[in-house]
N, C-alpha and C positions, 0 to 999 in steps of 0.2 A: 829466544821465543820460538815456539813451535805450534803447529796445528795438527790435529788428529782428523783423519778421514776414515770413516767406517765403510766397509763393503759387505754386502750380504746378498749372495746370488744363488739361484737354484734353477736347474734345468732338468728336463726329462726328454728322452728321445730313444729310438730303437735303431739298431744297425743290423745289416744283413749277416755279418760274421758270426761264427759260433761262439758260444760262451767261453771255451778254453782259449781261443785266440784273443778275445777281448780281455779276459782276465790276465793272461800272460803279458799283454802289452801294458795295461793300466797298472799292474803290480810291479812292473819294471820301471822304476822312476826315470832313469835316463831315456828309455825308449818312449815313455809317455811324454816326457818333457821335450823330446825332439819335435813334437807336434805343436808345442806352445810357441806362439810368436814372441819375438823380441826378448828372448833369453840370451843374455850376453855370455853368462857362464853358469854351469851347474856344477857344484863342488860336492863330492862325496866326503862327508865328515866322519863316516863310519857309524856302525850300529843302526843303520836305517835312517840316518839323519843326512839331509841334503840342504846345502845353502844355494838359494836361487839369487843370482845377480842379474837383474833385468837391464835392458838397454836404457840409456838415459833418454828422457823425453824433455823437449824444450818447451817452455811456456814463456814467451816474450824474452825477458832478460834472465830467466831462471831456468837452470837445468836440474831436473830431478831424477834420481835413480832409486828404485826400490830394491832393497836387499833384505832377505829374510831366510830363516832356516826352519824346517819342519821335520818331524820324525814320522816315518811312514810305517804302518803296520797293515799287512795284507792277510786276509783269511779266505782261502778258496772255498771252504765249506759254506761260509756265510755269504760269499759273493761280495766281499767288501774290501775296499782300500781306504784307510783312514789316516789322515795326517793331523798332527797337533803341533802348535807353535813351540819353538825353542827360543827362550828369551836370551838376550845378550848377543844376538847375531843380527846386525843390520838395523833397519828403521821400520820394520813391520812385524806383526804377528799374524800368521795365516794358518787357518785350520780348514778342514773340509773332509769330504768323503765321496767315494764312488760306491753306489749300490748297483750290483750287476745281477740281472735275473735272466735265466735261461728260458726262452719262450719257444724252444725247439727249432723253429724256422727263422728265428731272429734272437737278438739279445737286447733286452730293455736296460737302459742306463738312467740312473739318477745321479746328478752331480750337485753337490752343495759346497759353497765356498764362503767363508767368513774371514774378514781381514780388518786389521786396525793398522793404518799407516801413519807414521809420525813424520811430518815434513818441517824442515828448518825455515819456517816462514813466519812473518808477523801475523797475529791473530786477525788483523783487518783483511788479510788476503783470503781467508777461509771461504767467504761467500763466492769469490771468483774462482778459486783453485779447486775446491772440493768437487763441484760438478764436472770439471774437466778431468780430474783424476778418476772419479767414479766412472765416467763415460769411457775413458781410455781403457780402464781395467775390464769393463764389460765388453768392449769391442775385442780385446785380446782373448777373453774367455770364449766368446762366440766364434772367433777365428780358430781357436783351439778345437772346439767342438766340430766345426766344419772340416778341419784337417783330419781329425780322428774319423769322422764319418766317411770321408773319402778313403782313408786308409782301410777301413772296415768294409769297403765295398758298397757304400751308400746307405741311405736311410731305408729302414724297413717299413 
């Protein structure tokens, strides 16, 4: 038996760093991932595909680990970094995008993330587990944004 938990997040913010610095960091998956909390391992599978192995989180008697792979495509002219899920790797499908806009004295960022996580738990646990997993993921993404903002010299 398994339960599915859906994640759908969106954020907008601006940083003091210039466009090129921001694009270079966000389009370099290992560099970008180094700012994301609780990444146990990031594995380069080749061809722009990376497998994320997150640290295990404990919920009472249950330890859960999220593992997924996504294919990354960057386009400097469009100011975008887009990732799409790769099926058959782990227990989640994660997609998303960065939209990077040069505002001359700052760089405006839009982050979108969608995910579908499959957990090996009885259906009865969904009401208890889903909000915890959603909250944990949201906290990690917000910490990621905070870490990137500091890296880019603060919010504009």
